[in-house]
A tleap script that builds the chain and sets N, CA, C and O, in Angstrom:
source leaprc.protein.ff14SB
mol = sequence {
  NMET THR MET LYS SER LEU ASP GLY LEU ARG
  ASP ASP ALA ALA LYS LEU LEU GLU HIE LEU
  ARG ARG GLU ARG ASP GLU LEU ASN VAL GLN
  MET HIE LEU ALA ARG ALA GLU VAL ARG ASP
  GLU TRP HIE LYS LEU GLU PRO LYS TRP GLU
  HIE PHE GLU VAL ARG ALA LYS GLU VAL ALA
  ALA SER ALA GLY GLU ALA SER LYS ASP VAL
  GLY SER ALA LEU GLY LEU LEU GLY GLU GLU
  LEU GLN HIE GLY TYR ALA ARG ILE ARG ASP
  ALA LEU LYS LYS CGLY
}
set mol.1.N position { -5.925 30.914 73.015 }
set mol.1.CA position { -7.355 30.710 73.085 }
set mol.1.C position { -7.749 29.822 71.911 }
set mol.1.O position { -7.345 30.082 70.778 }
set mol.2.N position { -8.517 28.798 72.162 }
set mol.2.CA position { -8.933 27.912 71.091 }
set mol.2.C position { -10.107 28.513 70.348 }
set mol.2.O position { -10.786 29.412 70.843 }
set mol.3.N position { -10.333 28.002 69.157 }
set mol.3.CA position { -11.457 28.488 68.359 }
set mol.3.C position { -12.778 28.203 69.064 }
set mol.3.O position { -13.697 29.021 69.024 }
set mol.4.N position { -12.872 27.025 69.718 }
set mol.4.CA position { -14.102 26.674 70.414 }
set mol.4.C position { -14.404 27.665 71.532 }
set mol.4.O position { -15.551 28.085 71.683 }
set mol.5.N position { -13.414 28.042 72.307 }
set mol.5.CA position { -13.667 28.978 73.397 }
set mol.5.C position { -14.007 30.364 72.860 }
set mol.5.O position { -14.804 31.077 73.469 }
set mol.6.N position { -13.428 30.753 71.746 }
set mol.6.CA position { -13.772 32.033 71.126 }
set mol.6.C position { -15.210 31.996 70.621 }
set mol.6.O position { -15.958 32.959 70.787 }
set mol.7.N position { -15.592 30.884 70.007 }
set mol.7.CA position { -16.976 30.741 69.555 }
set mol.7.C position { -17.933 30.758 70.742 }
set mol.7.O position { -19.017 31.336 70.663 }
set mol.8.N position { -17.530 30.121 71.841 }
set mol.8.CA position { -18.358 30.134 73.042 }
set mol.8.C position { -18.523 31.533 73.602 }
set mol.8.O position { -19.607 31.910 74.047 }
set mol.9.N position { -17.440 32.302 73.579 }
set mol.9.CA position { -17.492 33.689 74.040 }
set mol.9.C position { -18.442 34.500 73.172 }
set mol.9.O position { -19.241 35.288 73.677 }
set mol.10.N position { -18.350 34.304 71.881 }
set mol.10.CA position { -19.248 35.017 70.959 }
set mol.10.C position { -20.701 34.623 71.201 }
set mol.10.O position { -21.585 35.479 71.220 }
set mol.11.N position { -20.946 33.326 71.387 }
set mol.11.CA position { -22.310 32.860 71.649 }
set mol.11.C position { -22.850 33.433 72.955 }
set mol.11.O position { -23.993 33.884 73.017 }
set mol.12.N position { -22.015 33.412 74.003 }
set mol.12.CA position { -22.434 33.961 75.292 }
set mol.12.C position { -22.767 35.442 75.173 }
set mol.12.O position { -23.770 35.903 75.718 }
set mol.13.N position { -21.930 36.182 74.464 }
set mol.13.CA position { -22.166 37.616 74.286 }
set mol.13.C position { -23.457 37.851 73.522 }
set mol.13.O position { -24.230 38.743 73.872 }
set mol.14.N position { -23.700 37.066 72.488 }
set mol.14.CA position { -24.917 37.224 71.688 }
set mol.14.C position { -26.162 36.906 72.513 }
set mol.14.O position { -27.169 37.608 72.422 }
set mol.15.N position { -26.090 35.839 73.322 }
set mol.15.CA position { -27.233 35.465 74.163 }
set mol.15.C position { -27.516 36.529 75.214 }
set mol.15.O position { -28.669 36.888 75.449 }
set mol.16.N position { -26.463 37.029 75.844 }
set mol.16.CA position { -26.634 38.063 76.859 }
set mol.16.C position { -27.189 39.338 76.242 }
set mol.16.O position { -28.073 39.975 76.815 }
set mol.17.N position { -26.679 39.707 75.086 }
set mol.17.CA position { -27.183 40.893 74.384 }
set mol.17.C position { -28.668 40.742 74.089 }
set mol.17.O position { -29.441 41.668 74.333 }
set mol.18.N position { -29.074 39.602 73.574 }
set mol.18.CA position { -30.480 39.383 73.237 }
set mol.18.C position { -31.357 39.386 74.485 }
set mol.18.O position { -32.444 39.963 74.474 }
set mol.19.N position { -30.896 38.749 75.557 }
set mol.19.CA position { -31.662 38.727 76.812 }
set mol.19.C position { -31.858 40.146 77.354 }
set mol.19.O position { -32.971 40.533 77.712 }
set mol.20.N position { -30.782 40.905 77.408 }
set mol.20.CA position { -30.876 42.267 77.941 }
set mol.20.C position { -31.689 43.168 77.018 }
set mol.20.O position { -32.428 44.031 77.492 }
set mol.21.N position { -31.562 42.981 75.715 }
set mol.21.CA position { -32.353 43.781 74.772 }
set mol.21.C position { -33.842 43.529 74.984 }
set mol.21.O position { -34.636 44.470 74.994 }
set mol.22.N position { -34.224 42.263 75.154 }
set mol.22.CA position { -35.627 41.911 75.371 }
set mol.22.C position { -36.130 42.506 76.692 }
set mol.22.O position { -37.221 43.073 76.747 }
set mol.23.N position { -35.330 42.372 77.748 }
set mol.23.CA position { -35.721 42.915 79.051 }
set mol.23.C position { -35.842 44.438 78.996 }
set mol.23.O position { -36.784 45.016 79.539 }
set mol.24.N position { -34.886 45.074 78.338 }
set mol.24.CA position { -34.902 46.532 78.198 }
set mol.24.C position { -36.140 46.976 77.433 }
set mol.24.O position { -36.800 47.937 77.830 }
set mol.25.N position { -36.461 46.295 76.352 }
set mol.25.CA position { -37.632 46.650 75.548 }
set mol.25.C position { -38.922 46.523 76.353 }
set mol.25.O position { -39.798 47.383 76.262 }
set mol.26.N position { -39.041 45.452 77.141 }
set mol.26.CA position { -40.232 45.259 77.968 }
set mol.26.C position { -40.373 46.375 79.000 }
set mol.26.O position { -41.468 46.896 79.214 }
set mol.27.N position { -39.273 46.735 79.631 }
set mol.27.CA position { -39.318 47.798 80.634 }
set mol.27.C position { -39.588 49.152 79.999 }
set mol.27.O position { -40.293 49.982 80.572 }
set mol.28.N position { -39.036 49.372 78.832 }
set mol.28.CA position { -39.221 50.648 78.150 }
set mol.28.C position { -40.703 50.921 77.890 }
set mol.28.O position { -41.146 52.067 77.966 }
set mol.29.N position { -41.462 49.880 77.588 }
set mol.29.CA position { -42.899 50.017 77.356 }
set mol.29.C position { -43.601 50.501 78.623 }
set mol.29.O position { -44.582 51.242 78.546 }
set mol.30.N position { -43.105 50.088 79.777 }
set mol.30.CA position { -43.749 50.418 81.049 }
set mol.30.C position { -43.267 51.734 81.665 }
set mol.30.O position { -43.833 52.188 82.659 }
set mol.31.N position { -42.254 52.337 81.103 }
set mol.31.CA position { -41.647 53.511 81.734 }
set mol.31.C position { -42.593 54.703 81.838 }
set mol.31.O position { -42.417 55.534 82.729 }
set mol.32.N position { -43.577 54.815 80.972 }
set mol.32.CA position { -44.494 55.956 81.056 }
set mol.32.C position { -45.321 55.925 82.337 }
set mol.32.O position { -45.867 56.952 82.741 }
set mol.33.N position { -45.421 54.774 82.976 }
set mol.33.CA position { -46.161 54.646 84.235 }
set mol.33.C position { -45.276 54.810 85.467 }
set mol.33.O position { -45.773 54.821 86.593 }
set mol.34.N position { -44.000 54.935 85.260 }
set mol.34.CA position { -43.040 54.894 86.364 }
set mol.34.C position { -42.980 56.198 87.154 }
set mol.34.O position { -43.232 57.284 86.633 }
set mol.35.N position { -42.636 56.046 88.432 }
set mol.35.CA position { -42.378 57.207 89.286 }
set mol.35.C position { -41.068 57.855 88.857 }
set mol.35.O position { -40.277 57.256 88.128 }
set mol.36.N position { -40.847 59.070 89.310 }
set mol.36.CA position { -39.661 59.840 88.913 }
set mol.36.C position { -38.362 59.122 89.273 }
set mol.36.O position { -37.426 59.113 88.473 }
set mol.37.N position { -38.288 58.521 90.463 }
set mol.37.CA position { -37.036 57.864 90.854 }
set mol.37.C position { -36.759 56.625 89.997 }
set mol.37.O position { -35.602 56.278 89.763 }
set mol.38.N position { -37.805 55.969 89.537 }
set mol.38.CA position { -37.620 54.823 88.645 }
set mol.38.C position { -37.127 55.310 87.284 }
set mol.38.O position { -36.242 54.698 86.687 }
set mol.39.N position { -37.692 56.395 86.802 }
set mol.39.CA position { -37.228 56.974 85.531 }
set mol.39.C position { -35.775 57.422 85.647 }
set mol.39.O position { -35.007 57.283 84.695 }
set mol.40.N position { -35.390 57.959 86.809 }
set mol.40.CA position { -33.988 58.346 87.023 }
set mol.40.C position { -33.065 57.131 86.918 }
set mol.40.O position { -32.003 57.202 86.298 }
set mol.41.N position { -33.474 56.026 87.523 }
set mol.41.CA position { -32.688 54.786 87.437 }
set mol.41.C position { -32.555 54.354 85.975 }
set mol.41.O position { -31.480 53.946 85.536 }
set mol.42.N position { -33.634 54.447 85.244 }
set mol.42.CA position { -33.628 54.092 83.823 }
set mol.42.C position { -32.624 54.958 83.058 }
set mol.42.O position { -31.838 54.454 82.256 }
set mol.43.N position { -32.662 56.243 83.314 }
set mol.43.CA position { -31.763 57.165 82.601 }
set mol.43.C position { -30.291 56.913 82.961 }
set mol.43.O position { -29.406 57.161 82.142 }
set mol.44.N position { -30.031 56.431 84.155 }
set mol.44.CA position { -28.655 56.079 84.529 }
set mol.44.C position { -28.181 54.825 83.789 }
set mol.44.O position { -27.000 54.694 83.469 }
set mol.45.N position { -29.102 53.917 83.525 }
set mol.45.CA position { -28.742 52.665 82.863 }
set mol.45.C position { -28.588 52.809 81.349 }
set mol.45.O position { -27.856 52.035 80.731 }
set mol.46.N position { -29.253 53.769 80.753 }
set mol.46.CA position { -29.222 53.893 79.294 }
set mol.46.C position { -27.815 54.052 78.714 }
set mol.46.O position { -27.506 53.381 77.729 }
set mol.47.N position { -26.943 54.905 79.270 }
set mol.47.CA position { -25.580 54.975 78.719 }
set mol.47.C position { -24.825 53.651 78.880 }
set mol.47.O position { -24.009 53.290 78.032 }
set mol.48.N position { -25.102 52.938 79.964 }
set mol.48.CA position { -24.459 51.639 80.169 }
set mol.48.C position { -24.946 50.638 79.120 }
set mol.48.O position { -24.166 49.831 78.613 }
set mol.49.N position { -26.238 50.697 78.800 }
set mol.49.CA position { -26.777 49.831 77.758 }
set mol.49.C position { -26.092 50.120 76.421 }
set mol.49.O position { -25.686 49.199 75.713 }
set mol.50.N position { -25.970 51.377 76.090 }
set mol.50.CA position { -25.348 51.748 74.819 }
set mol.50.C position { -23.905 51.243 74.759 }
set mol.50.O position { -23.459 50.743 73.726 }
set mol.51.N position { -23.185 51.376 75.861 }
set mol.51.CA position { -21.805 50.889 75.932 }
set mol.51.C position { -21.775 49.362 75.793 }
set mol.51.O position { -20.948 48.808 75.068 }
set mol.52.N position { -22.684 48.703 76.494 }
set mol.52.CA position { -22.768 47.248 76.432 }
set mol.52.C position { -23.034 46.772 75.010 }
set mol.52.O position { -22.404 45.826 74.539 }
set mol.53.N position { -23.952 47.417 74.339 }
set mol.53.CA position { -24.316 47.013 72.977 }
set mol.53.C position { -23.114 47.115 72.036 }
set mol.53.O position { -22.884 46.228 71.214 }
set mol.54.N position { -22.353 48.197 72.162 }
set mol.54.CA position { -21.153 48.373 71.340 }
set mol.54.C position { -20.130 47.288 71.654 }
set mol.54.O position { -19.555 46.691 70.744 }
set mol.55.N position { -19.902 47.033 72.942 }
set mol.55.CA position { -18.906 46.032 73.344 }
set mol.55.C position { -19.309 44.633 72.873 }
set mol.55.O position { -18.454 43.852 72.455 }
set mol.56.N position { -20.598 44.313 72.939 }
set mol.56.CA position { -21.056 42.997 72.488 }
set mol.56.C position { -20.775 42.816 71.002 }
set mol.56.O position { -20.393 41.731 70.564 }
set mol.57.N position { -20.961 43.860 70.242 }
set mol.57.CA position { -20.670 43.794 68.810 }
set mol.57.C position { -19.169 43.652 68.576 }
set mol.57.O position { -18.753 42.989 67.625 }
set mol.58.N position { -18.352 44.267 69.432 }
set mol.58.CA position { -16.900 44.121 69.324 }
set mol.58.C position { -16.483 42.676 69.561 }
set mol.58.O position { -15.623 42.149 68.854 }
set mol.59.N position { -17.091 42.038 70.553 }
set mol.59.CA position { -16.767 40.641 70.838 }
set mol.59.C position { -17.112 39.779 69.628 }
set mol.59.O position { -16.345 38.894 69.249 }
set mol.60.N position { -18.249 40.036 69.036 }
set mol.60.CA position { -18.665 39.249 67.878 }
set mol.60.C position { -17.703 39.417 66.703 }
set mol.60.O position { -17.538 38.498 65.901 }
set mol.61.N position { -17.072 40.578 66.599 }
set mol.61.CA position { -16.212 40.866 65.451 }
set mol.61.C position { -14.734 40.566 65.697 }
set mol.61.O position { -13.966 40.477 64.740 }
set mol.62.N position { -14.322 40.409 66.946 }
set mol.62.CA position { -12.894 40.292 67.232 }
set mol.62.C position { -12.484 38.855 67.515 }
set mol.62.O position { -13.311 37.948 67.606 }
set mol.63.N position { -11.181 38.687 67.651 }
set mol.63.CA position { -10.642 37.353 67.909 }
set mol.63.C position { -9.489 37.444 68.894 }
set mol.63.O position { -8.921 38.517 69.096 }
set mol.64.N position { -9.146 36.324 69.504 }
set mol.64.CA position { -7.962 36.238 70.342 }
set mol.64.C position { -8.142 36.771 71.741 }
set mol.64.O position { -9.258 36.872 72.251 }
set mol.65.N position { -7.012 37.114 72.358 }
set mol.65.CA position { -6.984 37.556 73.754 }
set mol.65.C position { -7.770 38.839 73.972 }
set mol.65.O position { -8.366 39.028 75.033 }
set mol.66.N position { -7.777 39.711 72.993 }
set mol.66.CA position { -8.547 40.947 73.140 }
set mol.66.C position { -10.015 40.620 73.350 }
set mol.66.O position { -10.688 41.290 74.135 }
set mol.67.N position { -10.522 39.609 72.669 }
set mol.67.CA position { -11.909 39.190 72.846 }
set mol.67.C position { -12.164 38.714 74.264 }
set mol.67.O position { -13.203 39.011 74.854 }
set mol.68.N position { -11.217 37.981 74.801 }
set mol.68.CA position { -11.363 37.473 76.163 }
set mol.68.C position { -11.474 38.630 77.148 }
set mol.68.O position { -12.328 38.608 78.034 }
set mol.69.N position { -10.622 39.637 77.003 }
set mol.69.CA position { -10.660 40.804 77.885 }
set mol.69.C position { -11.964 41.573 77.724 }
set mol.69.O position { -12.598 41.951 78.709 }
set mol.70.N position { -12.355 41.800 76.486 }
set mol.70.CA position { -13.607 42.512 76.218 }
set mol.70.C position { -14.777 41.690 76.735 }
set mol.70.O position { -15.728 42.241 77.289 }
set mol.71.N position { -14.712 40.374 76.557 }
set mol.71.CA position { -15.780 39.503 77.037 }
set mol.71.C position { -15.932 39.552 78.546 }
set mol.71.O position { -17.055 39.532 79.051 }
set mol.72.N position { -14.828 39.616 79.275 }
set mol.72.CA position { -14.889 39.720 80.735 }
set mol.72.C position { -15.534 41.032 81.160 }
set mol.72.O position { -16.393 41.054 82.041 }
set mol.73.N position { -15.120 42.112 80.537 }
set mol.73.CA position { -15.710 43.420 80.841 }
set mol.73.C position { -17.185 43.433 80.468 }
set mol.73.O position { -18.009 44.013 81.176 }
set mol.74.N position { -17.508 42.796 79.363 }
set mol.74.CA position { -18.893 42.723 78.908 }
set mol.74.C position { -19.756 41.970 79.913 }
set mol.74.O position { -20.890 42.366 80.183 }
set mol.75.N position { -19.222 40.892 80.464 }
set mol.75.CA position { -19.959 40.137 81.466 }
set mol.75.C position { -20.272 40.961 82.701 }
set mol.75.O position { -21.384 40.899 83.226 }
set mol.76.N position { -19.304 41.728 83.165 }
set mol.76.CA position { -19.527 42.588 84.336 }
set mol.76.C position { -20.564 43.661 84.046 }
set mol.76.O position { -21.443 43.922 84.867 }
set mol.77.N position { -20.461 44.275 82.893 }
set mol.77.CA position { -21.425 45.303 82.508 }
set mol.77.C position { -22.815 44.695 82.345 }
set mol.77.O position { -23.815 45.307 82.719 }
set mol.78.N position { -22.871 43.497 81.789 }
set mol.78.CA position { -24.149 42.804 81.648 }
set mol.78.C position { -24.799 42.519 82.990 }
set mol.78.O position { -26.009 42.682 83.143 }
set mol.79.N position { -24.000 42.092 83.967 }
set mol.79.CA position { -24.523 41.866 85.318 }
set mol.79.C position { -25.080 43.147 85.915 }
set mol.79.O position { -26.148 43.146 86.526 }
set mol.80.N position { -24.353 44.236 85.735 }
set mol.80.CA position { -24.806 45.523 86.261 }
set mol.80.C position { -26.143 45.921 85.635 }
set mol.80.O position { -27.036 46.408 86.328 }
set mol.81.N position { -26.276 45.714 84.340 }
set mol.81.CA position { -27.536 46.021 83.669 }
set mol.81.C position { -28.656 45.114 84.166 }
set mol.81.O position { -29.771 45.584 84.395 }
set mol.82.N position { -28.381 43.828 84.335 }
set mol.82.CA position { -29.400 42.908 84.827 }
set mol.82.C position { -29.905 43.323 86.204 }
set mol.82.O position { -31.109 43.306 86.458 }
set mol.83.N position { -28.987 43.696 87.089 }
set mol.83.CA position { -29.383 44.138 88.432 }
set mol.83.C position { -30.189 45.431 88.358 }
set mol.83.O position { -31.190 45.581 89.059 }
set mol.84.N position { -29.765 46.348 87.526 }
set mol.84.CA position { -30.493 47.604 87.370 }
set mol.84.C position { -31.888 47.382 86.822 }
set mol.84.O position { -32.852 47.968 87.314 }
set mol.85.N position { -32.003 46.540 85.807 }
set mol.85.CA position { -33.320 46.250 85.235 }
set mol.85.C position { -34.204 45.526 86.244 }
set mol.85.O position { -35.416 45.740 86.263 }
set mol.86.N position { -33.621 44.673 87.080 }
set mol.86.CA position { -34.394 43.992 88.123 }
set mol.86.C position { -34.928 45.001 89.134 }
set mol.86.O position { -36.072 44.895 89.576 }
set mol.87.N position { -34.096 45.987 89.505 }
set mol.87.CA position { -34.559 47.027 90.438 }
set mol.87.C position { -35.724 47.808 89.830 }
set mol.87.O position { -36.700 48.107 90.517 }
set mol.88.N position { -35.621 48.130 88.561 }
set mol.88.CA position { -36.700 48.862 87.888 }
set mol.88.C position { -37.959 48.008 87.833 }
set mol.88.O position { -39.052 48.492 88.127 }
set mol.89.N position { -37.813 46.743 87.460 }
set mol.89.CA position { -38.972 45.853 87.375 }
set mol.89.C position { -39.654 45.736 88.747 }
set mol.89.O position { -40.881 45.789 88.832 }
set mol.90.N position { -38.868 45.578 89.814 }
set mol.90.CA position { -39.432 45.490 91.164 }
set mol.90.C position { -40.154 46.774 91.544 }
set mol.90.O position { -41.239 46.728 92.123 }
set mol.91.N position { -39.563 47.913 91.224 }
set mol.91.CA position { -40.187 49.197 91.545 }
set mol.91.C position { -41.487 49.378 90.774 }
set mol.91.O position { -42.448 49.931 91.309 }
set mol.92.N position { -41.531 48.927 89.538 }
set mol.92.CA position { -42.754 49.036 88.744 }
set mol.92.C position { -43.852 48.138 89.301 }
set mol.92.O position { -45.028 48.500 89.255 }
set mol.93.N position { -43.485 46.978 89.823 }
set mol.93.CA position { -44.470 46.071 90.413 }
set mol.93.C position { -45.081 46.662 91.676 }
set mol.93.O position { -46.261 46.461 91.964 }
set mol.94.N position { -44.252 47.402 92.432 }
set mol.94.CA position { -44.731 48.007 93.675 }
set mol.94.C position { -45.633 49.199 93.395 }
set mol.94.O position { -46.407 49.624 94.253 }
set mol.95.N position { -45.523 49.727 92.193 }
set mol.95.CA position { -46.377 50.842 91.795 }
set mol.95.C position { -45.795 52.103 92.207 }
set mol.95.O position { -46.374 53.160 91.958 }
savepdb mol mol.pdb
quit
């Protein structure tokens, strides 16, 4: 793995972490208005968020092939969180 690709992986992880953190924070403000099933979805995503946050920090701190593997897993987890947050946002819009 070249240094450039490792730096790119770190940058991608940092950008994804920041995007998801911002989205999570915005939704968290609205959760007091949410229906029970929306709150349940939120509670299912919270452990995944915590895992994602730890893994993103690991990518930032690590190097080499291990970073690539962690980065791939991080991308999948990030997608899952994005889809979950989108479902919550849609449910909140519907009221």
